[in-house]
LUMMI-564853 format. One record per residue: residue number from 1; x negated, y, z negated of N, C-alpha, C in turn. Coordinates in steps of 0.1 Angstrom, whole numbers. Example, Ala and Ser with C-alpha at 12.3 -4.5 7.8 and 13.67 -1.06 7.14 Angstrom:
<nodes>
+-----+-------+-------+-------+-------+-------+-------+-------+-------+-------+
|   n |   nc1 |   nc2 |   nc3 |  cac1 |  cac2 |  cac3 |   cc1 |   cc2 |   cc3 |
+-----+-------+-------+-------+-------+-------+-------+-------+-------+-------+
|   1 |  -132 |   -57 |   -78 |  -123 |   -45 |   -78 |  -132 |   -33 |   -78 |
|   2 |  -128 |   -22 |   -71 |  -137 |   -11 |   -71 |  -129 |     0 |   -79 |
+-----+-------+-------+-------+-------+-------+-------+-------+-------+-------+
</nodes>
This chain:
<nodes>
+-----+-------+-------+-------+-------+-------+-------+-------+-------+-------+
|   n |   nc1 |   nc2 |   nc3 |  cac1 |  cac2 |  cac3 |   cc1 |   cc2 |   cc3 |
+-----+-------+-------+-------+-------+-------+-------+-------+-------+-------+
|   1 |   272 |  -134 |   137 |   269 |  -125 |   126 |   254 |  -124 |   124 |
|   2 |   248 |  -113 |   126 |   233 |  -111 |   124 |   231 |  -108 |   109 |
|   3 |   223 |  -115 |   103 |   220 |  -114 |    88 |   206 |  -107 |    86 |
|   4 |   197 |  -109 |    95 |   184 |  -104 |    93 |   177 |  -102 |   107 |
|   5 |   169 |   -92 |   108 |   161 |   -89 |   120 |   147 |   -87 |   117 |
|   6 |   138 |   -94 |   124 |   124 |   -93 |   122 |   118 |   -91 |   136 |
|   7 |   111 |   -80 |   137 |   105 |   -77 |   150 |    96 |   -65 |   150 |
|   8 |    93 |   -59 |   161 |    84 |   -48 |   163 |    91 |   -34 |   163 |
|   9 |    87 |   -25 |   156 |    93 |   -12 |   155 |    90 |    -4 |   168 |
|  10 |   100 |     0 |   176 |    98 |     8 |   188 |    99 |    22 |   185 |
|  11 |   108 |    26 |   177 |   110 |    40 |   173 |   117 |    41 |   160 |
|  12 |   115 |    52 |   153 |   122 |    54 |   140 |   125 |    68 |   137 |
|  13 |   136 |    71 |   130 |   140 |    84 |   125 |   144 |    82 |   111 |
|  14 |   148 |    92 |   103 |   152 |    91 |    89 |   164 |    82 |    88 |
|  15 |   173 |    80 |    98 |   185 |    73 |    96 |   187 |    62 |   107 |
|  16 |   176 |    59 |   115 |   177 |    49 |   125 |   164 |    44 |   129 |
|  17 |   164 |    30 |   131 |   151 |    24 |   136 |   155 |    15 |   147 |
|  18 |   147 |    14 |   157 |   149 |     5 |   169 |   138 |    -6 |   167 |
|  19 |   143 |   -18 |   166 |   134 |   -30 |   164 |   136 |   -39 |   176 |
|  20 |   125 |   -43 |   182 |   125 |   -53 |   193 |   123 |   -66 |   188 |
|  21 |   132 |   -75 |   190 |   131 |   -89 |   186 |   136 |   -98 |   197 |
|  22 |   128 |  -107 |   201 |   132 |  -116 |   212 |   134 |  -109 |   225 |
|  23 |   127 |   -98 |   227 |   128 |   -91 |   240 |   140 |   -82 |   240 |
|  24 |   147 |   -80 |   229 |   159 |   -71 |   229 |   156 |   -60 |   218 |
|  25 |   159 |   -48 |   222 |   158 |   -37 |   212 |   171 |   -34 |   205 |
|  26 |   171 |   -35 |   192 |   183 |   -33 |   184 |   182 |   -19 |   177 |
|  27 |   193 |   -11 |   179 |   195 |     1 |   171 |   200 |    -3 |   157 |
|  28 |   193 |     0 |   147 |   197 |    -3 |   133 |   198 |    10 |   125 |
|  29 |   210 |    13 |   120 |   212 |    24 |   111 |   207 |    21 |    97 |
|  30 |   200 |    30 |    91 |   194 |    27 |    78 |   195 |    39 |    69 |
|  31 |   196 |    37 |    56 |   195 |    48 |    46 |   181 |    54 |    45 |
|  32 |   180 |    66 |    40 |   167 |    72 |    39 |   157 |    64 |    31 |
|  33 |   163 |    58 |    20 |   155 |    50 |    11 |   148 |    38 |    18 |
|  34 |   155 |    33 |    28 |   149 |    22 |    36 |   139 |    27 |    47 |
|  35 |   142 |    39 |    52 |   134 |    45 |    63 |   120 |    47 |    57 |
|  36 |   119 |    51 |    44 |   106 |    53 |    38 |    97 |    40 |    38 |
|  37 |   104 |    29 |    39 |    96 |    16 |    38 |    94 |    10 |    52 |
|  38 |    99 |    16 |    62 |    97 |    11 |    75 |    83 |    15 |    80 |
|  39 |    75 |     5 |    85 |    62 |     8 |    90 |    62 |    16 |   103 |
|  40 |    51 |    20 |   108 |    50 |    29 |   120 |    54 |    21 |   132 |
|  41 |    55 |    29 |   143 |    58 |    23 |   156 |    47 |    13 |   160 |
|  42 |    51 |     1 |   165 |    42 |    -9 |   169 |    39 |   -19 |   158 |
|  43 |    44 |   -16 |   146 |    42 |   -25 |   134 |    54 |   -35 |   133 |
|  44 |    52 |   -46 |   126 |    63 |   -56 |   124 |    71 |   -51 |   112 |
|  45 |    84 |   -53 |   114 |    94 |   -49 |   103 |   105 |   -60 |   102 |
|  46 |   109 |   -62 |    90 |   120 |   -71 |    87 |   130 |   -64 |    78 |
|  47 |   143 |   -65 |    83 |   154 |   -58 |    76 |   165 |   -68 |    73 |
|  48 |   172 |   -66 |    62 |   184 |   -74 |    59 |   195 |   -66 |    66 |
|  49 |   204 |   -73 |    73 |   214 |   -66 |    82 |   229 |   -69 |    77 |
|  50 |   236 |   -58 |    79 |   251 |   -59 |    77 |   256 |   -56 |    91 |
|  51 |   264 |   -64 |    97 |   269 |   -62 |   111 |   284 |   -58 |   110 |
|  52 |   288 |   -49 |   119 |   301 |   -44 |   120 |   305 |   -45 |   135 |
|  53 |   315 |   -54 |   138 |   320 |   -56 |   151 |   334 |   -50 |   153 |
|  54 |   336 |   -42 |   163 |   349 |   -37 |   167 |   351 |   -40 |   182 |
|  55 |   363 |   -37 |   186 |   367 |   -40 |   200 |   358 |   -33 |   210 |
|  56 |   354 |   -21 |   207 |   346 |   -13 |   216 |   332 |   -10 |   212 |
|  57 |   327 |   -16 |   201 |   314 |   -14 |   197 |   309 |   -24 |   187 |
|  58 |   296 |   -24 |   185 |   289 |   -33 |   175 |   279 |   -24 |   168 |
|  59 |   279 |   -24 |   155 |   269 |   -16 |   148 |   261 |   -25 |   138 |
|  60 |   248 |   -22 |   136 |   240 |   -29 |   127 |   235 |   -19 |   117 |
|  61 |   235 |   -23 |   104 |   231 |   -15 |    93 |   220 |   -23 |    86 |
|  62 |   208 |   -17 |    85 |   196 |   -24 |    79 |   192 |   -19 |    66 |
|  63 |   186 |   -28 |    58 |   181 |   -25 |    44 |   169 |   -32 |    41 |
|  64 |   160 |   -25 |    33 |   147 |   -31 |    30 |   148 |   -43 |    21 |
|  65 |   159 |   -44 |    13 |   160 |   -55 |     3 |   174 |   -61 |     4 |
|  66 |   175 |   -74 |     0 |   188 |   -80 |     0 |   198 |   -73 |   -10 |
|  67 |   192 |   -69 |   -21 |   200 |   -62 |   -31 |   207 |   -49 |   -25 |
|  68 |   199 |   -41 |   -18 |   205 |   -29 |   -11 |   216 |   -33 |    -2 |
|  69 |   214 |   -43 |     7 |   223 |   -48 |    17 |   236 |   -53 |    10 |
|  70 |   235 |   -61 |    -1 |   246 |   -66 |    -8 |   254 |   -55 |   -15 |
|  71 |   247 |   -45 |   -20 |   254 |   -34 |   -27 |   262 |   -26 |   -16 |
|  72 |   256 |   -24 |    -5 |   262 |   -17 |     6 |   275 |   -24 |    10 |
|  73 |   275 |   -37 |    10 |   287 |   -45 |    13 |   298 |   -43 |     3 |
|  74 |   294 |   -42 |   -10 |   303 |   -40 |   -20 |   310 |   -26 |   -18 |
|  75 |   302 |   -16 |   -14 |   308 |    -3 |   -12 |   318 |    -3 |    -1 |
|  76 |   315 |    -8 |    10 |   323 |    -7 |    22 |   334 |   -17 |    23 |
|  77 |   333 |   -28 |    16 |   343 |   -39 |    16 |   353 |   -39 |     4 |
|  78 |   348 |   -33 |    -7 |   357 |   -33 |   -19 |   363 |   -20 |   -23 |
|  79 |   358 |    -9 |   -18 |   362 |     4 |   -22 |   369 |    11 |   -11 |
|  80 |   382 |    14 |   -13 |   390 |    21 |    -3 |   385 |    35 |    -1 |
|  81 |   383 |    39 |    12 |   379 |    52 |    14 |   364 |    53 |    17 |
|  82 |   357 |    42 |    15 |   342 |    42 |    18 |   339 |    33 |    30 |
|  83 |   335 |    39 |    41 |   331 |    32 |    53 |   316 |    31 |    54 |
|  84 |   311 |    25 |    65 |   297 |    24 |    66 |   289 |    37 |    66 |
|  85 |   295 |    47 |    73 |   288 |    60 |    74 |   286 |    66 |    60 |
|  86 |   297 |    66 |    51 |   296 |    71 |    38 |   287 |    62 |    29 |
|  87 |   288 |    49 |    32 |   279 |    40 |    24 |   265 |    42 |    26 |
|  88 |   261 |    45 |    39 |   247 |    48 |    42 |   243 |    61 |    35 |
|  89 |   252 |    71 |    36 |   249 |    84 |    29 |   247 |    83 |    14 |
|  90 |   255 |    74 |     8 |   254 |    72 |    -6 |   241 |    66 |   -10 |
|  91 |   237 |    56 |    -2 |   224 |    49 |    -5 |   212 |    57 |    -1 |
|  92 |   214 |    68 |     7 |   203 |    77 |    10 |   202 |    87 |    -1 |
|  93 |   212 |    89 |    -9 |   212 |    99 |   -20 |   207 |    93 |   -33 |
|  94 |   211 |    80 |   -36 |   208 |    74 |   -48 |   204 |    60 |   -46 |
|  95 |   195 |    55 |   -55 |   190 |    41 |   -55 |   201 |    32 |   -60 |
|  96 |   201 |    19 |   -57 |   211 |    10 |   -62 |   211 |    10 |   -77 |
|  97 |   199 |    11 |   -83 |   198 |    11 |   -98 |   205 |    23 |  -104 |
|  98 |   204 |    35 |   -98 |   211 |    46 |  -103 |   226 |    45 |  -101 |
|  99 |   230 |    40 |   -90 |   244 |    38 |   -87 |   250 |    28 |   -97 |
| 100 |   243 |    17 |  -100 |   248 |     8 |  -110 |   250 |    15 |  -124 |
| 101 |   240 |    23 |  -127 |   241 |    30 |  -140 |   253 |    39 |  -140 |
| 102 |   255 |    47 |  -129 |   266 |    56 |  -129 |   279 |    49 |  -129 |
| 103 |   280 |    38 |  -123 |   293 |    30 |  -122 |   295 |    24 |  -136 |
| 104 |   285 |    17 |  -142 |   287 |    11 |  -154 |   290 |    20 |  -166 |
| 105 |   286 |    33 |  -165 |   289 |    43 |  -175 |   300 |    52 |  -171 |
| 106 |   306 |    49 |  -160 |   318 |    57 |  -155 |   314 |    71 |  -154 |
| 107 |   302 |    74 |  -148 |   298 |    88 |  -146 |   304 |    94 |  -134 |
| 108 |   316 |    98 |  -135 |   323 |   104 |  -123 |   317 |   116 |  -117 |
| 109 |   311 |   124 |  -126 |   305 |   137 |  -122 |   293 |   134 |  -113 |
| 110 |   285 |   124 |  -117 |   273 |   121 |  -109 |   277 |   114 |   -96 |
| 111 |   286 |   105 |   -96 |   291 |    98 |   -84 |   297 |   108 |   -74 |
| 112 |   304 |   118 |   -79 |   310 |   128 |   -71 |   300 |   137 |   -63 |
| 113 |   288 |   136 |   -67 |   277 |   144 |   -60 |   272 |   137 |   -47 |
| 114 |   276 |   124 |   -46 |   272 |   117 |   -34 |   280 |   122 |   -22 |
| 115 |   273 |   123 |   -10 |   280 |   128 |     2 |   293 |   120 |     5 |
| 116 |   304 |   127 |     8 |   316 |   121 |    11 |   324 |   115 |     0 |
| 117 |   319 |   117 |   -13 |   326 |   112 |   -24 |   332 |   123 |   -33 |
| 118 |   345 |   123 |   -33 |   352 |   133 |   -42 |   355 |   126 |   -55 |
| 119 |   362 |   133 |   -64 |   366 |   128 |   -77 |   374 |   115 |   -76 |
| 120 |   384 |   115 |   -68 |   393 |   104 |   -67 |   386 |    91 |   -61 |
| 121 |   377 |    93 |   -51 |   370 |    82 |   -46 |   360 |    77 |   -56 |
| 122 |   354 |    86 |   -64 |   344 |    82 |   -74 |   352 |    74 |   -85 |
| 123 |   364 |    78 |   -88 |   372 |    70 |   -98 |   375 |    56 |   -93 |
| 124 |   379 |    55 |   -80 |   382 |    42 |   -74 |   369 |    34 |   -74 |
| 125 |   358 |    40 |   -71 |   345 |    33 |   -70 |   342 |    26 |   -84 |
| 126 |   345 |    33 |   -95 |   342 |    28 |  -108 |   352 |    17 |  -111 |
| 127 |   365 |    19 |  -108 |   375 |     9 |  -111 |   373 |    -4 |  -103 |
| 128 |   369 |    -3 |   -90 |   367 |   -14 |   -82 |   354 |   -22 |   -85 |
| 129 |   344 |   -15 |   -89 |   330 |   -21 |   -90 |   325 |   -23 |  -104 |
| 130 |   332 |   -17 |  -114 |   326 |   -17 |  -127 |   324 |   -31 |  -132 |
| 131 |   333 |   -40 |  -129 |   332 |   -54 |  -134 |   321 |   -62 |  -126 |
| 132 |   316 |   -55 |  -115 |   306 |   -62 |  -107 |   292 |   -57 |  -110 |
| 133 |   290 |   -47 |  -118 |   277 |   -43 |  -122 |   276 |   -43 |  -138 |
| 134 |   264 |   -43 |  -143 |   263 |   -43 |  -157 |   252 |   -33 |  -161 |
| 135 |   253 |   -29 |  -174 |   243 |   -19 |  -179 |   229 |   -26 |  -179 |
| 136 |   228 |   -39 |  -179 |   215 |   -46 |  -180 |   207 |   -43 |  -167 |
| 137 |   214 |   -40 |  -156 |   207 |   -38 |  -143 |   206 |   -23 |  -140 |
| 138 |   212 |   -14 |  -149 |   212 |     0 |  -146 |   200 |     7 |  -151 |
| 139 |   196 |    18 |  -145 |   185 |    26 |  -149 |   189 |    36 |  -160 |
| 140 |   192 |    31 |  -172 |   196 |    39 |  -183 |   188 |    35 |  -196 |
| 141 |   179 |    27 |  -194 |   172 |    21 |  -205 |   160 |    30 |  -210 |
| 142 |   155 |    26 |  -221 |   143 |    33 |  -227 |   131 |    30 |  -218 |
| 143 |   124 |    41 |  -214 |   112 |    39 |  -205 |   100 |    34 |  -213 |
| 144 |    89 |    32 |  -206 |    78 |    26 |  -212 |    71 |    34 |  -223 |
| 145 |    74 |    47 |  -224 |    69 |    54 |  -235 |    77 |    54 |  -247 |
| 146 |    89 |    48 |  -246 |    98 |    47 |  -258 |   108 |    58 |  -258 |
| 147 |   107 |    68 |  -249 |   117 |    79 |  -249 |   130 |    74 |  -242 |
| 148 |   141 |    77 |  -248 |   154 |    73 |  -243 |   157 |    83 |  -231 |
| 149 |   157 |    78 |  -219 |   159 |    87 |  -208 |   170 |    81 |  -199 |
| 150 |   181 |    88 |  -197 |   192 |    83 |  -189 |   190 |    88 |  -175 |
| 151 |   186 |    79 |  -166 |   184 |    82 |  -152 |   197 |    85 |  -144 |
| 152 |   208 |    82 |  -151 |   221 |    85 |  -144 |   226 |    98 |  -149 |
| 153 |   219 |   106 |  -157 |   225 |   118 |  -162 |   224 |   129 |  -151 |
| 154 |   233 |   139 |  -152 |   234 |   149 |  -142 |   221 |   157 |  -141 |
| 155 |   215 |   161 |  -152 |   203 |   169 |  -152 |   192 |   161 |  -145 |
| 156 |   191 |   148 |  -148 |   180 |   140 |  -143 |   182 |   139 |  -128 |
| 157 |   194 |   136 |  -123 |   196 |   134 |  -109 |   194 |   148 |  -101 |
| 158 |   199 |   159 |  -107 |   197 |   172 |  -101 |   182 |   175 |  -100 |
| 159 |   174 |   171 |  -110 |   160 |   174 |  -109 |   153 |   166 |   -98 |
| 160 |   158 |   153 |   -97 |   152 |   145 |   -86 |   156 |   151 |   -72 |
| 161 |   169 |   156 |   -71 |   173 |   162 |   -59 |   165 |   175 |   -55 |
| 162 |   162 |   182 |   -66 |   154 |   194 |   -64 |   140 |   191 |   -58 |
| 163 |   134 |   181 |   -63 |   121 |   177 |   -58 |   122 |   172 |   -44 |
| 164 |   132 |   165 |   -41 |   134 |   160 |   -27 |   136 |   172 |   -17 |
| 165 |   143 |   182 |   -22 |   145 |   194 |   -14 |   131 |   201 |   -11 |
| 166 |   123 |   200 |   -21 |   109 |   206 |   -20 |   100 |   198 |   -12 |
| 167 |   104 |   186 |    -7 |    96 |   179 |     2 |    91 |   166 |    -3 |
| 168 |    94 |   162 |   -16 |    89 |   150 |   -21 |    98 |   138 |   -16 |
| 169 |    92 |   127 |   -15 |    99 |   115 |   -11 |   108 |   111 |   -23 |
| 170 |   120 |   105 |   -21 |   129 |   101 |   -32 |   122 |    93 |   -43 |
| 171 |   114 |    83 |   -38 |   107 |    74 |   -48 |    97 |    82 |   -57 |
| 172 |    90 |    91 |   -51 |    80 |    99 |   -58 |    88 |   109 |   -67 |
| 173 |    98 |   115 |   -62 |   106 |   125 |   -70 |   112 |   118 |   -83 |
| 174 |   117 |   106 |   -81 |   122 |    98 |   -92 |   111 |    95 |  -102 |
| 175 |    99 |    91 |   -97 |    88 |    88 |  -106 |    84 |   100 |  -114 |
| 176 |    82 |   112 |  -108 |    78 |   124 |  -114 |    88 |   129 |  -125 |
| 177 |   101 |   128 |  -121 |   111 |   133 |  -131 |   112 |   123 |  -143 |
| 178 |   110 |   110 |  -140 |   111 |   100 |  -151 |    99 |   103 |  -161 |
| 179 |    87 |   106 |  -155 |    76 |   109 |  -164 |    79 |   122 |  -172 |
| 180 |    84 |   132 |  -165 |    87 |   145 |  -172 |    97 |   143 |  -183 |
| 181 |   108 |   135 |  -180 |   118 |   133 |  -190 |   113 |   126 |  -203 |
| 182 |   103 |   118 |  -201 |    97 |   111 |  -213 |    89 |   121 |  -222 |
| 183 |    86 |   132 |  -216 |    78 |   142 |  -224 |    87 |   154 |  -229 |
| 184 |   100 |   153 |  -226 |   109 |   164 |  -231 |   121 |   158 |  -239 |
| 185 |   128 |   166 |  -246 |   140 |   161 |  -253 |   150 |   155 |  -243 |
| 186 |   159 |   146 |  -248 |   168 |   139 |  -240 |   178 |   149 |  -233 |
| 187 |   181 |   160 |  -239 |   190 |   170 |  -234 |   184 |   181 |  -226 |
| 188 |   172 |   178 |  -221 |   164 |   188 |  -213 |   172 |   193 |  -201 |
| 189 |   171 |   206 |  -198 |   178 |   211 |  -186 |   171 |   207 |  -173 |
| 190 |   178 |   210 |  -162 |   173 |   207 |  -149 |   160 |   215 |  -147 |
| 191 |   160 |   228 |  -150 |   149 |   236 |  -148 |   137 |   231 |  -156 |
| 192 |   139 |   227 |  -168 |   128 |   222 |  -177 |   122 |   209 |  -171 |
| 193 |   131 |   200 |  -166 |   126 |   188 |  -160 |   118 |   190 |  -147 |
| 194 |   123 |   199 |  -139 |   115 |   202 |  -126 |   102 |   209 |  -130 |
| 195 |   102 |   218 |  -139 |    90 |   225 |  -142 |    79 |   215 |  -148 |
| 196 |    84 |   206 |  -157 |    75 |   196 |  -162 |    70 |   187 |  -152 |
| 197 |    79 |   183 |  -142 |    75 |   173 |  -132 |    64 |   179 |  -123 |
| 198 |    65 |   193 |  -121 |    55 |   199 |  -112 |    43 |   203 |  -118 |
| 199 |    42 |   202 |  -132 |    30 |   207 |  -139 |    19 |   197 |  -138 |
+-----+-------+-------+-------+-------+-------+-------+-------+-------+-------+
</nodes>
């Protein structure tokens, strides 16, 4: 069982990185949030790995942090209907912190927006994982300006998604929307959040 790979980046795409370690090139599937942290070709990279072995294949899934890898394992091992492909898609769409917040608050509507997740799967996700996450680790707390901003709210996440569609990196989109939400009422619309974030 491979738990971690450290080596030289040979090639990279938004959902795959090839890392050479010990003279062997490993295809590692990654979420977009990890791809943003992978250095350029020729640079050294270290990823936490989840390995899947089947009779006819072996797949490696890589993550920038142990927390991301462990949460991926929760998704694919504890929730019926979620396999590695959907798990990667979910973590490409939302950060672990936002997922924890949505699960802890049973935000079915937000979870249903993740790729491959319908209402029933979202409900199973909450039932199976709610006791494994806590609001203390969720991004639903008061931000540094003192404004109560729920990062798991539908408007917040839709605003982040809108900025990503416009070409912003997920981390930057989240940062800009978080700042915008601190300057607007807590019930601000998606349009208001996006407009403020771009101002």
